[in-house]
N, C-alpha and C positions, 0 to 999 in steps of 0.2 A: 695304289691302283693306277694312277695316271702314268707312273713311270713304266709299268708293265705294258700299257697301251702304246707308249712311245717306242719302247723296244721292239714291239711287234711291227710297228710301222717302219722302223729302220730296217728290219729284216726283209720286208717286202721291197724296199728300195736298194737292197745291197747289190743288185744286178742292174746296172744303168741301161736304160732303154736306148740311149743314143749309141753306146758301144754295141749293144745287141743288134740294132739295125745296121750299123756299119759293118759288123762282122758277118751277119747272115744274109743280108740283102744289099750287097755292095753295088751291083750293076743294074738293079731293077729300079725303074722310075715310078711304077704304079703297082701296088701290091694289095691284094685282098686283105682287109683288116682281120678277117677271120683266120687267114693263114698266119698272120703275125701272132695272134693270140695263141694259136695251136703250137707254133714253133717255140714261143716263149715258155709255154707250159711244159713242153718236152725238155727244154734245156734247163730251166730253173726250178721246175716242180712248183711254181707259184701260179695259181689260177687268177687271171684278171678277166673281168667282164669286158664286153665291147666298149662300154662307156668309159671304164677306167683306162683301157688301152688307148682309146681315142684321145682322152685328155693328156695322157703321157706322151703320145706320138706328136701331138700338136705343139708341145713345148720345144721340140728339137728340129725345127725347120721343115716339117712335113705338114701337109694339109689333108684333111679327111673330107672326101666327097661322097655323095650318095647318088647312085645311078640305079633307078628301078629297085629301090629298097636293098641294094647291095652296097656296102661301104668299102671304099678304097682309100689307102694312104698314098698320097702323091708327093714325091720329092719336089720341094720348091726351089 
């Protein structure tokens, strides 16, 4: 049972967020987090919530800010 859960987790991480951001958002310094989630789902067919994407983006040199209840990913 544990092995199956680990395999599913590896399947979610098979598309690296860092490569994804570098490929699809190369020139942008500030991106709506919702746009990242939508594009990620289109490309990989993996749905991530805003919280999951926020945690994933923060690992790779990006900062997530909130302005008037709208979340942005900002390149650091």
